[in-house]
PQR file with spaces between the fields and no chain letter, atoms N, CA, C, O and H, PARSE charges and radii, in Angstrom:
ATOM       1  N    MET     1      70.114   87.164   58.340 -0.4000 1.5000
ATOM       2  CA   MET     1      69.106   86.762   59.281 -0.0000 2.0000
ATOM       3  C    MET     1      69.783   86.230   60.657  0.5500 1.7000
ATOM       4  O    MET     1      69.329   86.511   61.766 -0.5500 1.4000
ATOM       5  N    LEU     2      70.833   85.494   60.457 -0.4000 1.5000
ATOM       6  CA   LEU     2      71.509   84.904   61.586 -0.0000 2.0000
ATOM       7  C    LEU     2      72.092   86.101   62.408  0.5500 1.7000
ATOM       8  O    LEU     2      72.097   86.080   63.639 -0.5500 1.4000
ATOM       9  H    LEU     2      71.203   85.266   59.556  0.4000 1.0000
ATOM      10  N    PHE     3      72.574   87.126   61.688 -0.4000 1.5000
ATOM      11  CA   PHE     3      73.182   88.297   62.497 -0.0000 2.0000
ATOM      12  C    PHE     3      72.115   88.881   63.433  0.5500 1.7000
ATOM      13  O    PHE     3      72.338   89.143   64.615 -0.5500 1.4000
ATOM      14  H    PHE     3      72.570   87.143   60.689  0.4000 1.0000
ATOM      15  N    LYS     4      70.889   89.071   62.789 -0.4000 1.5000
ATOM      16  CA   LYS     4      69.882   89.821   63.578 -0.0000 2.0000
ATOM      17  C    LYS     4      69.417   88.932   64.793  0.5500 1.7000
ATOM      18  O    LYS     4      69.099   89.447   65.865 -0.5500 1.4000
ATOM      19  H    LYS     4      70.708   88.858   61.829  0.4000 1.0000
ATOM      20  N    ILE     5      69.391   87.549   64.570 -0.4000 1.5000
ATOM      21  CA   ILE     5      69.103   86.601   65.706 -0.0000 2.0000
ATOM      22  C    ILE     5      70.187   86.741   66.834  0.5500 1.7000
ATOM      23  O    ILE     5      69.866   86.751   68.022 -0.5500 1.4000
ATOM      24  H    ILE     5      69.649   87.131   63.699  0.4000 1.0000
ATOM      25  N    LEU     6      71.444   86.844   66.417 -0.4000 1.5000
ATOM      26  CA   LEU     6      72.526   86.977   67.338 -0.0000 2.0000
ATOM      27  C    LEU     6      72.430   88.275   68.141  0.5500 1.7000
ATOM      28  O    LEU     6      72.665   88.267   69.349 -0.5500 1.4000
ATOM      29  H    LEU     6      71.704   86.836   65.452  0.4000 1.0000
ATOM      30  N    ILE     7      72.076   89.435   67.463 -0.4000 1.5000
ATOM      31  CA   ILE     7      71.927   90.670   68.105 -0.0000 2.0000
ATOM      32  C    ILE     7      70.682   90.655   69.172  0.5500 1.7000
ATOM      33  O    ILE     7      70.779   91.164   70.289 -0.5500 1.4000
ATOM      34  H    ILE     7      71.886   89.442   66.482  0.4000 1.0000
ATOM      35  N    ILE     8      69.595   90.058   68.726 -0.4000 1.5000
ATOM      36  CA   ILE     8      68.412   89.948   69.577 -0.0000 2.0000
ATOM      37  C    ILE     8      68.759   89.083   70.835  0.5500 1.7000
ATOM      38  O    ILE     8      68.424   89.438   71.965 -0.5500 1.4000
ATOM      39  H    ILE     8      69.516   89.644   67.819  0.4000 1.0000
ATOM      40  N    SER     9      69.445   87.935   70.579 -0.4000 1.5000
ATOM      41  CA   SER     9      69.730   87.087   71.778 -0.0000 2.0000
ATOM      42  C    SER     9      70.657   87.812   72.716  0.5500 1.7000
ATOM      43  O    SER     9      70.493   87.723   73.933 -0.5500 1.4000
ATOM      44  H    SER     9      69.717   87.647   69.661  0.4000 1.0000
ATOM      45  N    LEU    10      71.665   88.555   72.165 -0.4000 1.5000
ATOM      46  CA   LEU    10      72.463   89.345   73.052 -0.0000 2.0000
ATOM      47  C    LEU    10      71.736   90.374   73.853  0.5500 1.7000
ATOM      48  O    LEU    10      71.973   90.506   75.054 -0.5500 1.4000
ATOM      49  H    LEU    10      71.798   88.627   71.176  0.4000 1.0000
ATOM      50  N    LEU    11      70.824   91.133   73.201 -0.4000 1.5000
ATOM      51  CA   LEU    11      69.943   92.019   73.944 -0.0000 2.0000
ATOM      52  C    LEU    11      69.100   91.402   75.063  0.5500 1.7000
ATOM      53  O    LEU    11      68.845   92.008   76.104 -0.5500 1.4000
ATOM      54  H    LEU    11      70.632   91.025   72.225  0.4000 1.0000
ATOM      55  N    THR    12      68.666   90.107   74.776 -0.4000 1.5000
ATOM      56  CA   THR    12      67.892   89.462   75.713 -0.0000 2.0000
ATOM      57  C    THR    12      68.750   89.016   76.929  0.5500 1.7000
ATOM      58  O    THR    12      68.283   89.054   78.067 -0.5500 1.4000
ATOM      59  H    THR    12      68.873   89.615   73.931  0.4000 1.0000
ATOM      60  N    TRP    13      70.031   88.586   76.665 -0.4000 1.5000
ATOM      61  CA   TRP    13      70.893   88.258   77.696 -0.0000 2.0000
ATOM      62  C    TRP    13      71.302   89.538   78.589  0.5500 1.7000
ATOM      63  O    TRP    13      71.479   89.444   79.803 -0.5500 1.4000
ATOM      64  H    TRP    13      70.410   88.554   75.740  0.4000 1.0000
ATOM      65  N    MET    14      71.430   90.700   77.896 -0.4000 1.5000
ATOM      66  CA   MET    14      71.689   91.905   78.562 -0.0000 2.0000
ATOM      67  C    MET    14      70.518   92.264   79.589  0.5500 1.7000
ATOM      68  O    MET    14      70.771   92.642   80.733 -0.5500 1.4000
ATOM      69  H    MET    14      71.286   90.776   76.909  0.4000 1.0000
ATOM      70  N    VAL    15      69.312   92.130   79.135 -0.4000 1.5000
ATOM      71  CA   VAL    15      68.192   92.478   80.008 -0.0000 2.0000
ATOM      72  C    VAL    15      67.998   91.452   81.113  0.5500 1.7000
ATOM      73  O    VAL    15      67.625   91.795   82.235 -0.5500 1.4000
ATOM      74  H    VAL    15      69.106   91.822   78.206  0.4000 1.0000
ATOM      75  N    TYR    16      68.243   90.242   80.800 -0.4000 1.5000
ATOM      76  CA   TYR    16      68.314   89.131   81.789 -0.0000 2.0000
ATOM      77  C    TYR    16      69.332   89.447   83.053  0.5500 1.7000
ATOM      78  O    TYR    16      69.002   89.345   84.235 -0.5500 1.4000
ATOM      79  H    TYR    16      68.546   89.963   79.888  0.4000 1.0000
ATOM      80  N    ASN    17      70.495   89.807   82.626 -0.4000 1.5000
ATOM      81  CA   ASN    17      71.521   90.220   83.610 -0.0000 2.0000
ATOM      82  C    ASN    17      71.157   91.475   84.384  0.5500 1.7000
ATOM      83  O    ASN    17      71.466   91.564   85.572 -0.5500 1.4000
ATOM      84  H    ASN    17      70.763   89.890   81.666  0.4000 1.0000
ATOM      85  N    LEU    18      70.532   92.415   83.775 -0.4000 1.5000
ATOM      86  CA   LEU    18      69.928   93.583   84.416 -0.0000 2.0000
ATOM      87  C    LEU    18      69.066   93.175   85.556  0.5500 1.7000
ATOM      88  O    LEU    18      69.273   93.565   86.705 -0.5500 1.4000
ATOM      89  H    LEU    18      70.280   92.343   82.810  0.4000 1.0000
ATOM      90  N    PHE    19      68.011   92.313   85.188 -0.4000 1.5000
ATOM      91  CA   PHE    19      67.019   91.945   86.210 -0.0000 2.0000
ATOM      92  C    PHE    19      67.658   91.008   87.219  0.5500 1.7000
ATOM      93  O    PHE    19      67.150   91.048   88.339 -0.5500 1.4000
ATOM      94  H    PHE    19      67.843   91.996   84.254  0.4000 1.0000
ATOM      95  N    ARG    20      68.651   90.190   87.046 -0.4000 1.5000
ATOM      96  CA   ARG    20      69.349   89.439   87.920 -0.0000 2.0000
ATOM      97  C    ARG    20      70.040   90.351   88.993  0.5500 1.7000
ATOM      98  O    ARG    20      69.999   90.084   90.194 -0.5500 1.4000
ATOM      99  H    ARG    20      69.063   90.157   86.136  0.4000 1.0000
ATOM     100  N    ALA    21      70.656   91.407   88.492 -0.4000 1.5000
ATOM     101  CA   ALA    21      71.247   92.337   89.373 -0.0000 2.0000
ATOM     102  C    ALA    21      70.270   93.121   90.302  0.5500 1.7000
ATOM     103  O    ALA    21      70.594   93.482   91.433 -0.5500 1.4000
ATOM     104  H    ALA    21      70.689   91.624   87.517  0.4000 1.0000
ATOM     105  N    LEU    22      68.984   93.369   89.712 -0.4000 1.5000
ATOM     106  CA   LEU    22      67.989   93.943   90.426 -0.0000 2.0000
ATOM     107  C    LEU    22      67.541   93.078   91.518  0.5500 1.7000
ATOM     108  O    LEU    22      67.296   93.599   92.607 -0.5500 1.4000
ATOM     109  H    LEU    22      68.721   93.076   88.793  0.4000 1.0000
ATOM     110  N    MET    23      67.400   91.757   91.345 -0.4000 1.5000
ATOM     111  CA   MET    23      66.964   90.834   92.311 -0.0000 2.0000
ATOM     112  C    MET    23      67.924   90.675   93.502  0.5500 1.7000
ATOM     113  O    MET    23      67.550   90.496   94.661 -0.5500 1.4000
ATOM     114  H    MET    23      67.599   91.334   90.461  0.4000 1.0000
ATOM     115  N    ILE    24      69.230   90.762   93.084 -0.4000 1.5000
ATOM     116  CA   ILE    24      70.282   90.669   94.113 -0.0000 2.0000
ATOM     117  C    ILE    24      70.304   91.902   94.932  0.5500 1.7000
ATOM     118  O    ILE    24      70.501   91.853   96.146 -0.5500 1.4000
ATOM     119  H    ILE    24      69.534   90.908   92.143  0.4000 1.0000
ATOM     120  N    MET    25      70.099   93.052   94.263 -0.4000 1.5000
ATOM     121  CA   MET    25      70.049   94.336   94.993 -0.0000 2.0000
ATOM     122  C    MET    25      68.841   94.333   95.975  0.5500 1.7000
ATOM     123  O    MET    25      68.977   94.898   97.060 -0.5500 1.4000
ATOM     124  H    MET    25      69.940   93.092   93.277  0.4000 1.0000
ATOM     125  N    ASN    26      67.675   93.730   95.654 -0.4000 1.5000
ATOM     126  CA   ASN    26      66.659   93.796   96.588 -0.0000 2.0000
ATOM     127  C    ASN    26      66.686   92.822   97.645  0.5500 1.7000
ATOM     128  O    ASN    26      66.082   93.026   98.698 -0.5500 1.4000
ATOM     129  H    ASN    26      67.565   93.272   94.772  0.4000 1.0000
ATOM     130  N    LYS    27      67.458   91.603   97.395 -0.4000 1.5000
ATOM     131  CA   LYS    27      67.679   90.656   98.528 -0.0000 2.0000
ATOM     132  C    LYS    27      68.567   91.152   99.582  0.5500 1.7000
ATOM     133  O    LYS    27      68.267   90.957  100.760 -0.5500 1.4000
ATOM     134  H    LYS    27      67.949   91.437   96.540  0.4000 1.0000
ATOM     135  N    GLN    28      69.640   91.780   99.255 -0.4000 1.5000
ATOM     136  CA   GLN    28      70.692   92.215  100.102 -0.0000 2.0000
ATOM     137  C    GLN    28      71.177   91.073  100.980  0.5500 1.7000
ATOM     138  O    GLN    28      71.214   91.199  102.203 -0.5500 1.4000
ATOM     139  H    GLN    28      69.884   91.939   98.299  0.4000 1.0000
ATOM     140  N    ASP    29      71.533   90.003  100.386 -0.4000 1.5000
ATOM     141  CA   ASP    29      72.138   88.792  101.068 -0.0000 2.0000
ATOM     142  C    ASP    29      73.651   88.913  100.990  0.5500 1.7000
ATOM     143  O    ASP    29      74.230   88.947   99.904 -0.5500 1.4000
ATOM     144  H    ASP    29      71.503   89.900   99.391  0.4000 1.0000
ATOM     145  N    PRO    30      74.311   88.979  102.210 -0.5600 1.5000
ATOM     146  CA   PRO    30      75.766   89.171  102.187  0.2800 2.0000
ATOM     147  C    PRO    30      76.453   87.874  101.693  0.5500 1.7000
ATOM     148  O    PRO    30      77.629   87.952  101.338 -0.5500 1.4000
ATOM     149  N    ASN    31      75.800   86.679  101.645 -0.4000 1.5000
ATOM     150  CA   ASN    31      76.539   85.462  101.192 -0.0000 2.0000
ATOM     151  C    ASN    31      76.232   85.226   99.634  0.5500 1.7000
ATOM     152  O    ASN    31      76.835   84.360   98.999 -0.5500 1.4000
ATOM     153  H    ASN    31      74.845   86.616  101.934  0.4000 1.0000
ATOM     154  N    GLY    32      75.362   85.964   99.123 -0.4000 1.5000
ATOM     155  CA   GLY    32      75.075   85.772   97.682 -0.0000 2.0000
ATOM     156  C    GLY    32      76.107   86.312   96.737  0.5500 1.7000
ATOM     157  O    GLY    32      77.101   86.902   97.161 -0.5500 1.4000
ATOM     158  H    GLY    32      74.872   86.667   99.639  0.4000 1.0000
ATOM     159  N    PRO    33      75.868   86.105   95.383 -0.5600 1.5000
ATOM     160  CA   PRO    33      76.904   86.614   94.500  0.2800 2.0000
ATOM     161  C    PRO    33      76.769   88.137   94.477  0.5500 1.7000
ATOM     162  O    PRO    33      75.691   88.673   94.733 -0.5500 1.4000
ATOM     163  N    PRO    34      77.857   88.821   94.172 -0.5600 1.5000
ATOM     164  CA   PRO    34      77.840   90.282   94.098  0.2800 2.0000
ATOM     165  C    PRO    34      76.935   90.843   92.927  0.5500 1.7000
ATOM     166  O    PRO    34      76.801   90.206   91.883 -0.5500 1.4000
ATOM     167  N    MET    35      76.426   91.851   93.107 -0.4000 1.5000
ATOM     168  CA   MET    35      75.660   92.591   92.021 -0.0000 2.0000
ATOM     169  C    MET    35      76.467   92.961   90.911  0.5500 1.7000
ATOM     170  O    MET    35      76.020   92.938   89.764 -0.5500 1.4000
ATOM     171  H    MET    35      76.535   92.369   93.955  0.4000 1.0000
ATOM     172  N    SER    36      77.721   93.328   91.207 -0.4000 1.5000
ATOM     173  CA   SER    36      78.660   93.812   90.121 -0.0000 2.0000
ATOM     174  C    SER    36      79.004   92.789   89.156  0.5500 1.7000
ATOM     175  O    SER    36      79.389   93.120   88.034 -0.5500 1.4000
ATOM     176  H    SER    36      78.084   93.348   92.139  0.4000 1.0000
ATOM     177  N    LYS    37      78.892   91.516   89.512 -0.4000 1.5000
ATOM     178  CA   LYS    37      79.150   90.486   88.481 -0.0000 2.0000
ATOM     179  C    LYS    37      78.059   90.589   87.312  0.5500 1.7000
ATOM     180  O    LYS    37      78.390   90.454   86.134 -0.5500 1.4000
ATOM     181  H    LYS    37      78.578   91.248   90.423  0.4000 1.0000
ATOM     182  N    PHE    38      76.787   90.827   87.692 -0.4000 1.5000
ATOM     183  CA   PHE    38      75.836   90.812   86.652 -0.0000 2.0000
ATOM     184  C    PHE    38      75.875   92.228   85.919  0.5500 1.7000
ATOM     185  O    PHE    38      75.607   92.279   84.719 -0.5500 1.4000
ATOM     186  H    PHE    38      76.518   90.937   88.649  0.4000 1.0000
ATOM     187  N    ILE    39      76.175   93.265   86.565 -0.4000 1.5000
ATOM     188  CA   ILE    39      76.239   94.576   85.965 -0.0000 2.0000
ATOM     189  C    ILE    39      77.475   94.537   84.969  0.5500 1.7000
ATOM     190  O    ILE    39      77.411   95.091   83.871 -0.5500 1.4000
ATOM     191  H    ILE    39      76.392   93.224   87.540  0.4000 1.0000
ATOM     192  N    GLY    40      78.529   93.900   85.375 -0.4000 1.5000
ATOM     193  CA   GLY    40      79.724   93.717   84.480 -0.0000 2.0000
ATOM     194  C    GLY    40      79.460   92.925   83.218  0.5500 1.7000
ATOM     195  O    GLY    40      79.928   93.237   82.123 -0.5500 1.4000
ATOM     196  H    GLY    40      78.581   93.450   86.266  0.4000 1.0000
ATOM     197  N    ARG    41      78.636   91.823   83.453 -0.4000 1.5000
ATOM     198  CA   ARG    41      78.201   91.185   82.270 -0.0000 2.0000
ATOM     199  C    ARG    41      77.389   91.933   81.310  0.5500 1.7000
ATOM     200  O    ARG    41      77.488   91.790   80.092 -0.5500 1.4000
ATOM     201  H    ARG    41      78.256   91.570   84.343  0.4000 1.0000
ATOM     202  N    ARG    42      76.544   92.772   81.921 -0.4000 1.5000
ATOM     203  CA   ARG    42      75.635   93.608   81.118 -0.0000 2.0000
ATOM     204  C    ARG    42      76.372   94.597   80.247  0.5500 1.7000
ATOM     205  O    ARG    42      76.078   94.777   79.065 -0.5500 1.4000
ATOM     206  H    ARG    42      76.463   92.889   82.911  0.4000 1.0000
ATOM     207  N    VAL    43      77.398   95.267   80.915 -0.4000 1.5000
ATOM     208  CA   VAL    43      78.235   96.207   80.207 -0.0000 2.0000
ATOM     209  C    VAL    43      79.121   95.569   79.195  0.5500 1.7000
ATOM     210  O    VAL    43      79.376   96.163   78.148 -0.5500 1.4000
ATOM     211  H    VAL    43      77.637   95.120   81.875  0.4000 1.0000
ATOM     212  N    LEU    44      79.619   94.349   79.463 -0.4000 1.5000
ATOM     213  CA   LEU    44      80.367   93.614   78.461 -0.0000 2.0000
ATOM     214  C    LEU    44      79.512   93.195   77.269  0.5500 1.7000
ATOM     215  O    LEU    44      80.010   93.185   76.143 -0.5500 1.4000
ATOM     216  H    LEU    44      79.412   93.866   80.314  0.4000 1.0000
ATOM     217  N    THR    45      78.357   92.880   77.459 -0.4000 1.5000
ATOM     218  CA   THR    45      77.371   92.450   76.484 -0.0000 2.0000
ATOM     219  C    THR    45      76.973   93.641   75.591  0.5500 1.7000
ATOM     220  O    THR    45      76.851   93.473   74.378 -0.5500 1.4000
ATOM     221  H    THR    45      77.952   92.887   78.374  0.4000 1.0000
ATOM     222  N    SER    46      76.774   94.807   76.150 -0.4000 1.5000
ATOM     223  CA   SER    46      76.512   96.033   75.408 -0.0000 2.0000
ATOM     224  C    SER    46      77.855   96.399   74.441  0.5500 1.7000
ATOM     225  O    SER    46      77.732   96.794   73.282 -0.5500 1.4000
ATOM     226  H    SER    46      76.873   94.944   77.135  0.4000 1.0000
ATOM     227  N    VAL    47      78.946   96.232   75.006 -0.4000 1.5000
ATOM     228  CA   VAL    47      80.162   96.500   74.232 -0.0000 2.0000
ATOM     229  C    VAL    47      80.214   95.603   73.011  0.5500 1.7000
ATOM     230  O    VAL    47      80.430   96.038   71.880 -0.5500 1.4000
ATOM     231  H    VAL    47      79.046   95.911   75.948  0.4000 1.0000
ATOM     232  N    VAL    48      79.997   94.286   73.309 -0.4000 1.5000
ATOM     233  CA   VAL    48      80.015   93.330   72.193 -0.0000 2.0000
ATOM     234  C    VAL    48      78.936   93.614   71.099  0.5500 1.7000
ATOM     235  O    VAL    48      79.165   93.441   69.902 -0.5500 1.4000
ATOM     236  H    VAL    48      79.821   93.932   74.228  0.4000 1.0000
ATOM     237  N    ILE    49      77.733   94.065   71.596 -0.4000 1.5000
ATOM     238  CA   ILE    49      76.708   94.392   70.603 -0.0000 2.0000
ATOM     239  C    ILE    49      77.052   95.602   69.803  0.5500 1.7000
ATOM     240  O    ILE    49      76.805   95.587   68.597 -0.5500 1.4000
ATOM     241  H    ILE    49      77.547   94.206   72.568  0.4000 1.0000
ATOM     242  N    VAL    50      77.593   96.637   70.351 -0.4000 1.5000
ATOM     243  CA   VAL    50      78.136   97.834   69.559 -0.0000 2.0000
ATOM     244  C    VAL    50      79.107   97.418   68.631  0.5500 1.7000
ATOM     245  O    VAL    50      79.016   97.852   67.483 -0.5500 1.4000
ATOM     246  H    VAL    50      77.794   96.648   71.330  0.4000 1.0000
ATOM     247  N    LEU    51      80.150   96.546   68.971 -0.4000 1.5000
ATOM     248  CA   LEU    51      81.201   96.189   68.143 -0.0000 2.0000
ATOM     249  C    LEU    51      80.704   95.279   66.987  0.5500 1.7000
ATOM     250  O    LEU    51      81.240   95.360   65.882 -0.5500 1.4000
ATOM     251  H    LEU    51      80.225   96.193   69.904  0.4000 1.0000
ATOM     252  N    LEU    52      79.638   94.375   67.237 -0.4000 1.5000
ATOM     253  CA   LEU    52      79.083   93.625   66.303 -0.0000 2.0000
ATOM     254  C    LEU    52      78.216   94.457   65.262  0.5500 1.7000
ATOM     255  O    LEU    52      78.267   94.162   64.069 -0.5500 1.4000
ATOM     256  H    LEU    52      79.201   94.310   68.134  0.4000 1.0000
ATOM     257  N    LEU    53      77.454   95.457   65.702 -0.4000 1.5000
ATOM     258  CA   LEU    53      76.923   96.349   64.825 -0.0000 2.0000
ATOM     259  C    LEU    53      77.791   97.196   63.922  0.5500 1.7000
ATOM     260  O    LEU    53      77.485   97.428   62.753 -0.5500 1.4000
ATOM     261  H    LEU    53      77.413   95.697   66.672  0.4000 1.0000
ATOM     262  N    LEU    54      78.891   97.652   64.513 -0.4000 1.5000
ATOM     263  CA   LEU    54      79.920   98.360   63.720 -0.0000 2.0000
ATOM     264  C    LEU    54      80.512   97.452   62.650  0.5500 1.7000
ATOM     265  O    LEU    54      80.671   97.833   61.490 -0.5500 1.4000
ATOM     266  H    LEU    54      79.139   97.464   65.463  0.4000 1.0000
ATOM     267  N    LEU    55      80.828   96.254   63.080 -0.4000 1.5000
ATOM     268  CA   LEU    55      81.402   95.221   62.149 -0.0000 2.0000
ATOM     269  C    LEU    55      80.501   94.911   61.041  0.5500 1.7000
ATOM     270  O    LEU    55      80.901   94.824   59.880 -0.5500 1.4000
ATOM     271  H    LEU    55      80.699   95.945   64.022  0.4000 1.0000
ATOM     272  N    GLY    56      79.122   94.722   61.444 -0.4000 1.5000
ATOM     273  CA   GLY    56      78.157   94.437   60.440 -0.0000 2.0000
ATOM     274  C    GLY    56      77.972   95.597   59.390  0.5500 1.7000
ATOM     275  O    GLY    56      77.754   95.379   58.198 -0.5500 1.4000
ATOM     276  H    GLY    56      78.797   94.792   62.387  0.4000 1.0000
ATOM     277  N    ILE    57      78.074   96.788   59.921 -0.4000 1.5000
ATOM     278  CA   ILE    57      77.886   97.901   58.965 -0.0000 2.0000
ATOM     279  C    ILE    57      79.113   98.037   58.117  0.5500 1.7000
ATOM     280  O    ILE    57      78.985   98.308   56.923 -0.5500 1.4000
ATOM     281  H    ILE    57      78.251   96.965   60.889  0.4000 1.0000
ATOM     282  N    LEU    58      80.365   97.855   58.689 -0.4000 1.5000
ATOM     283  CA   LEU    58      81.445   98.018   57.847 -0.0000 2.0000
ATOM     284  C    LEU    58      81.607   96.838   56.763  0.5500 1.7000
ATOM     285  O    LEU    58      82.151   97.075   55.685 -0.5500 1.4000
ATOM     286  H    LEU    58      80.468   97.634   59.659  0.4000 1.0000
ATOM     287  N    THR    59      81.164   95.683   57.054 -0.4000 1.5000
ATOM     288  CA   THR    59      81.232   94.626   56.088 -0.0000 2.0000
ATOM     289  C    THR    59      80.082   94.565   55.228  0.5500 1.7000
ATOM     290  O    THR    59      80.161   93.794   54.272 -0.5500 1.4000
ATOM     291  H    THR    59      80.722   95.490   57.930  0.4000 1.0000
ATOM     292  N    GLY    60      78.968   95.270   55.393 -0.4000 1.5000
ATOM     293  CA   GLY    60      77.814   95.326   54.563 -0.0000 2.0000
ATOM     294  C    GLY    60      76.690   94.261   54.834  0.5500 1.7000
ATOM     295  O    GLY    60      75.729   94.101   54.081 -0.5500 1.4000
ATOM     296  H    GLY    60      78.904   95.897   56.169  0.4000 1.0000
ATOM     297  N    VAL    61      76.915   93.541   56.002 -0.4000 1.5000
ATOM     298  CA   VAL    61      75.907   92.591   56.293 -0.0000 2.0000
ATOM     299  C    VAL    61      74.649   93.312   56.651  0.5500 1.7000
ATOM     300  O    VAL    61      73.588   92.814   56.273 -0.5500 1.4000
ATOM     301  H    VAL    61      77.696   93.671   56.613  0.4000 1.0000
ATOM     302  N    ILE    62      74.639   94.401   57.322 -0.4000 1.5000
ATOM     303  CA   ILE    62      73.489   95.263   57.583 -0.0000 2.0000
ATOM     304  C    ILE    62      73.744   96.619   56.979  0.5500 1.7000
ATOM     305  O    ILE    62      74.877   97.088   56.870 -0.5500 1.4000
ATOM     306  H    ILE    62      75.501   94.805   57.629  0.4000 1.0000
ATOM     307  N    THR    63      72.610   97.249   56.580 -0.4000 1.5000
ATOM     308  CA   THR    63      72.792   98.678   56.036 -0.0000 2.0000
ATOM     309  C    THR    63      71.909   99.644   56.863  0.5500 1.7000
ATOM     310  O    THR    63      70.706   99.451   57.038 -0.5500 1.4000
ATOM     311  H    THR    63      71.690   96.868   56.669  0.4000 1.0000
ATOM     312  N    PRO    64      72.567  100.652   57.336 -0.5600 1.5000
ATOM     313  CA   PRO    64      71.820  101.655   58.054  0.2800 2.0000
ATOM     314  C    PRO    64      70.737  102.456   57.280  0.5500 1.7000
ATOM     315  O    PRO    64      70.800  102.484   56.051 -0.5500 1.4000
ATOM     316  N    ASN    65      69.844  103.043   57.876 -0.4000 1.5000
ATOM     317  CA   ASN    65      68.889  103.876   57.174 -0.0000 2.0000
ATOM     318  C    ASN    65      69.523  105.124   56.792  0.5500 1.7000
ATOM     319  O    ASN    65      70.080  105.837   57.626 -0.5500 1.4000
ATOM     320  H    ASN    65      69.793  103.020   58.875  0.4000 1.0000
ATOM     321  N    PRO    66      69.452  105.443   55.419 -0.5600 1.5000
ATOM     322  CA   PRO    66      70.206  106.578   54.958  0.2800 2.0000
ATOM     323  C    PRO    66      69.683  107.855   55.426  0.5500 1.7000
ATOM     324  O    PRO    66      70.476  108.779   55.605 -0.5500 1.4000
ATOM     325  N    ARG    67      68.374  108.020   55.657 -0.4000 1.5000
ATOM     326  CA   ARG    67      67.795  109.265   56.168 -0.0000 2.0000
ATOM     327  C    ARG    67      66.947  108.891   57.361  0.5500 1.7000
ATOM     328  O    ARG    67      66.415  107.783   57.422 -0.5500 1.4000
ATOM     329  H    ARG    67      67.730  107.268   55.512  0.4000 1.0000
ATOM     330  N    PRO    68      66.810  109.821   58.334 -0.5600 1.5000
ATOM     331  CA   PRO    68      65.918  109.496   59.490  0.2800 2.0000
ATOM     332  C    PRO    68      64.411  109.547   59.155  0.5500 1.7000
ATOM     333  O    PRO    68      63.608  108.972   59.889 -0.5500 1.4000
ATOM     334  N    MET    69      64.043  110.178   58.133 -0.4000 1.5000
ATOM     335  CA   MET    69      62.594  110.374   57.927 -0.0000 2.0000
ATOM     336  C    MET    69      62.068  109.587   56.691  0.5500 1.7000
ATOM     337  O    MET    69      60.878  109.645   56.382 -0.5500 1.4000
ATOM     338  H    MET    69      64.696  110.645   57.536  0.4000 1.0000
């Protein structure tokens, strides 16, 4: 259960950074933080999520669906 909460919180953090980058893109403030900072956080978070899912599958913490139907 803790593993699923961690994945959900990381997904929420990824969506938050996506919308922060959107707000910065719409403002176009030259003195503000760069949009690439938030996009980079989003990419790093997605890499961490994929690695955690692979680690969870390999250790048996989560089990994938054996068939799609």
